[in-house]
C-alpha positions in Angstrom: 168.2 86.3 17.9 165.0 84.6 16.9 162.9 87.2 18.7 164.8 89.9 16.9 164.3 88.3 13.6 160.6 87.9 14.3 160.2 91.5 15.3 162.1 93.0 12.3 159.2 92.7 9.8 156.5 94.4 11.9 159.0 97.2 12.9 159.8 97.8 9.2 156.1 97.8 8.4 155.5 100.5 11.0 158.4 102.6 9.8 157.2 102.2 6.2 153.7 103.3 7.2 155.1 106.2 9.2 157.2 107.3 6.2 154.1 107.1 3.9 152.0 109.2 6.2 154.7 111.8 6.8 155.1 112.1 3.1 151.4 112.7 2.8 151.7 115.4 5.4 154.5 117.1 3.5 152.7 116.9 0.2 149.6 118.4 1.8 151.6 121.2 3.3 153.5 121.8 0.0 150.4 121.8 -2.2 148.4 124.0 0.1 151.5 126.3 0.3 151.5 126.7 -3.4 147.8 127.6 -3.5 148.2 130.0 -0.6 151.2 131.7 -2.3 149.0 132.2 -5.4 146.5 134.0 -3.1 149.0 135.5 -0.8 147.9 139.1 -1.6 144.3 138.3 -0.6 145.5 136.5 2.5 147.7 139.4 3.5 144.8 141.8 2.9 142.7 139.6 5.2 145.4 139.7 7.9 145.8 143.5 7.5 142.1 144.2 7.9 142.3 144.8 11.7 145.1 147.4 11.2 143.0 149.0 8.4 140.0 149.2 10.6 142.2 150.7 13.4 143.5 153.4 11.1 139.9 154.4 10.4 138.6 156.4 7.4 141.9 158.4 7.2 143.7 155.2 6.2 147.2 154.1 6.8 150.0 152.3 5.1 152.5 149.5 5.5 156.1 150.0 4.3 159.0 147.8 3.6 162.6 148.9 4.1 164.4 146.1 2.4 164.1 145.2 -1.3 163.4 141.5 -0.6 161.1 142.1 2.4 157.9 142.1 0.4 158.7 138.7 -1.2 159.6 137.0 2.1 156.4 138.4 3.6 154.3 136.8 0.8 156.3 133.6 1.4 155.6 133.7 5.2 151.9 134.4 4.5 151.8 131.3 2.2 153.4 129.1 4.9 151.1 130.5 7.6 148.1 129.9 5.5 149.3 126.4 4.4 149.5 125.4 8.1 145.8 126.2 8.7 144.7 124.6 5.4 146.7 121.4 5.7 146.2 120.9 9.5 143.1 118.7 9.1 144.9 116.4 6.7 148.0 116.3 9.0 145.9 115.5 12.0 144.0 112.8 10.2 147.3 111.1 9.1 148.7 111.2 12.6 145.5 109.8 14.0 145.4 107.1 11.4 148.9 106.0 12.3 148.3 106.0 16.1 144.7 104.6 16.2 145.4 101.0 15.2 147.7 100.6 18.2 145.0 101.7 20.7 142.3 99.7 22.3 138.7 100.6 21.6 138.3 102.1 25.1 141.4 104.2 24.5 140.1 105.4 21.1 136.9 106.5 22.7 138.8 108.4 25.4 141.2 110.1 23.0 138.8 111.0 20.2 137.1 113.9 22.0 140.6 115.5 22.6 141.5 115.0 18.9 138.3 116.7 17.9 138.6 119.5 20.5 142.1 120.5 19.5 141.4 122.2 16.2 138.2 123.8 17.6 140.0 125.3 20.6 142.9 126.4 18.5 140.7 128.2 15.9 138.6 129.7 18.7 141.8 131.2 20.2 142.9 132.4 16.8 139.5 133.9 16.1 139.5 135.7 19.4 142.9 137.2 18.6 141.8 138.3 15.1 138.4 139.7 15.8 138.7 141.1 19.3 142.3 141.4 20.6 144.1 142.7 17.6 141.6 145.5 16.7 141.6 146.6 20.4 145.4 146.4 20.6 146.0 148.2 17.3 143.6 151.0 18.4 145.7 151.4 21.5 149.0 151.4 19.7 147.9 153.9 17.1 146.6 156.2 19.8 150.1 157.5 20.4 150.2 159.2 17.0 149.9 163.0 16.9 151.9 166.0 17.9 154.3 165.8 20.8 156.0 169.1 21.6 156.0 170.2 18.0 157.2 166.9 16.7 154.8 164.9 14.5 154.6 161.2 15.5 153.2 158.9 12.8 153.0 155.1 12.8 154.7 153.6 9.8 154.8 149.8 10.5 156.7 147.6 8.1 155.0 144.6 6.5 157.4 142.2 8.1 157.0 143.5 11.6 153.2 143.6 11.2 153.1 140.0 10.0 155.3 138.9 12.8 152.9 140.7 15.3 149.8 139.0 13.7 151.4 135.6 13.8 152.5 136.2 17.4 148.9 137.1 18.4 147.4 134.2 16.5 149.7 131.5 17.7 149.8 132.7 21.2 146.0 132.7 21.6 145.6 129.5 19.5 148.2 127.5 21.4 147.1 128.9 24.8 143.5 127.8 24.2 144.8 124.2 24.0 145.5 124.2 27.8 142.2 122.3 28.7 143.2 119.5 26.3 146.6 119.3 28.0 145.2 119.3 31.5 142.5 116.7 30.7 145.1 114.4 29.1 147.3 114.7 32.1 144.3 113.9 34.3 143.2 110.9 32.2 146.8 109.6 32.4 146.7 109.9 36.2 149.6 112.4 36.3 147.6 115.1 37.9 144.3 115.1 39.7 141.6 117.7 40.1 142.4 118.0 43.8 146.0 118.9 43.0 145.0 121.5 40.5 142.5 123.0 42.9 145.2 123.3 45.5 147.5 125.2 43.1 144.8 127.4 41.7 146.4 130.7 42.9 149.7 129.7 41.3 148.0 128.8 38.1 146.4 132.3 38.0 149.9 133.9 38.5 151.3 131.5 35.8 148.5 132.6 33.4 149.4 136.2 33.9 153.1 135.5 33.5 152.5 133.4 30.3 150.4 136.2 28.8 153.2 138.6 29.5 155.7 136.4 27.7 153.5 135.5 24.7 151.9 138.9 23.9 153.4 142.3 23.2 154.5 144.4 26.2 151.2 146.2 26.7 148.6 145.6 29.5 145.6 145.4 27.1 146.6 142.3 25.1 148.2 140.7 28.2 144.9 140.9 30.1 142.9 139.8 27.1 145.0 136.6 27.1 145.3 136.1 30.8 141.6 136.3 31.5 140.6 133.6 29.0 143.4 131.3 30.3 142.0 131.6 33.8 138.5 130.9 32.6 139.7 127.9 30.6 141.5 126.6 33.7 138.3 126.8 35.7 136.4 125.1 32.8 138.9 122.3 32.9 138.3 121.8 36.6 134.6 121.5 36.0 135.1 119.0 33.1 137.4 117.0 35.4 134.7 116.9 38.1 132.2 115.4 35.6 134.9 113.0 34.3 135.8 111.8 37.8 132.1 111.2 38.6 131.6 109.2 35.5 134.8 107.2 36.1 133.7 106.4 39.6 130.3 105.2 38.4 131.9 103.0 35.7 134.3 101.5 38.3 131.4 100.8 40.7 129.4 99.1 37.9 132.4 96.9 36.9 133.0 95.9 40.5 129.3 95.0 41.0 129.5 92.9 37.8 132.5 91.0 39.1 130.9 90.0 42.4 130.0 86.2 42.3 126.4 85.3 42.8 127.0 83.1 45.8 128.6 86.0 47.6 125.5 88.2 47.2 124.2 89.0 50.7 120.7 88.9 49.4 121.1 85.4 48.1 120.9 84.6 44.4 
């Protein structure tokens, strides 16, 4: 009972700090959501730019078939934008909560992964926006025209288009975090580089299967996700090779420092 009584105060302190930091995350998401909703028209115009470019000079249009659809599209755009705007604050709060419980060596080991996460996510999202979506939309709109006397015209709705954009962005952004996951598993000793090398062929098949699940059912966008995933997997193996060499060198240096002087074969 004494141990329980002594551990009550620190536990409550941690829970209070966790509550404070979660509230800050919620406020950051809420305030950024309000700002993003105010600029939701401009944000949606930015998201619709790849489709506008795919239509070309002739132009195109987005329609909505439900009276409330346009409002909910603006709301989703605001939430989507708020996620990106508030992510640095949320990540900082989570790191500030976890960091005091880590040793200095663990902080140095985890900090590169914390910094690499937003960079890789934004890189994947940028690839989806600037390369994949324009290419895929050109491919999709290529089916317009006359088919046996029937005029075929693409009339995407605002809701379906936003869902497609979010699918592309999140699929590429989250998939680009694979090196962070693999490196963390390697640092934790769960998987080794040799194990990943032995299952390379299965990882390639898995990347193709994952791309087929996360992207629309067309070969173009699936290949444009599968190929970067395979390249990121190979880059992770190279990074693990350097990490293993550095770890081996550090362990050898520590073992050398622990050898007593009187056991030195050269005498000392």
